[in-house]
C-alpha positions in Angstrom: 253.5 207.4 12.6 253.5 207.0 16.3 256.2 205.0 18.1 256.6 204.0 21.7 260.2 204.1 22.6 262.4 204.6 25.3 263.8 208.4 26.2 266.9 208.3 27.9 267.1 210.1 31.3 269.7 210.2 34.1 273.4 211.0 34.2 276.2 210.3 32.3 277.0 206.4 32.9 274.0 205.7 35.0 271.1 205.7 32.4 267.1 205.7 33.3 264.8 205.5 30.8 261.1 206.6 30.3 258.9 204.8 27.9 257.1 207.6 25.6 254.6 207.7 22.9 256.1 210.1 20.2 256.2 211.0 16.6 258.5 208.8 14.9 260.4 212.1 13.2 261.1 213.5 16.8 264.6 213.3 18.2 265.1 210.4 21.0 265.0 213.0 23.9 262.8 215.4 22.2 259.3 216.2 22.0 256.8 213.3 23.0 252.9 213.1 23.4 252.8 211.0 26.6 254.9 209.2 29.1 253.8 205.5 29.9 256.5 203.8 31.9 259.8 204.1 33.6 262.5 201.6 32.7 266.0 201.2 35.0 268.5 198.6 33.8 271.0 199.1 36.7 268.9 197.6 38.9 269.1 193.9 39.7 266.5 192.9 38.7 266.3 195.6 36.1 263.1 197.7 37.4 260.0 198.1 34.7 256.8 200.0 35.4 254.3 200.5 32.6 250.8 202.4 32.8 249.3 198.8 30.9 246.1 200.8 30.2 247.6 203.7 28.6 249.9 201.3 26.6 247.1 198.9 25.3 245.2 202.0 24.4 248.3 203.8 22.4 249.2 199.9 20.6 245.1 199.8 19.7 245.4 203.0 18.1 248.3 201.9 16.0 251.5 203.0 17.7 254.7 200.8 16.8 256.7 199.7 19.7 260.6 199.8 19.2 262.2 196.3 19.4 263.5 196.7 23.1 259.8 198.3 24.1 258.2 194.9 22.5 260.4 193.0 24.7 259.5 195.1 28.0 255.9 194.8 27.0 255.9 191.4 26.7 257.8 190.7 29.8 255.1 192.7 31.5 252.4 190.8 29.7 250.8 193.6 27.6 249.0 193.5 24.6 250.6 193.4 21.1 254.2 193.4 22.4 253.9 189.8 23.5 253.4 188.1 20.1 256.1 190.5 18.2 258.8 189.6 20.8 257.9 185.7 20.6 258.1 185.8 17.1 261.1 187.8 16.7 262.9 185.6 19.3 262.1 182.5 17.6 265.0 180.9 15.0 264.2 180.5 11.6 
């Protein structure tokens, strides 16, 4: 199964992340298929750049975003990430 997840880059205590499409069995910073975005949590506000067209394409092909990536996609208003994040945030 394919996942859209964060891949950590940057120095110690100064993380940057890339949004990548990878096989779910691959290690966090291991092999990936494609980079579709960038996330820097240390800037104020956090910097998020996502190629919406590529993200929608991978979501359409069945790639599953992780929880954090689903929230980032929802924040950017991209595809299937929005309903998943909204339903997860709604109290039962």
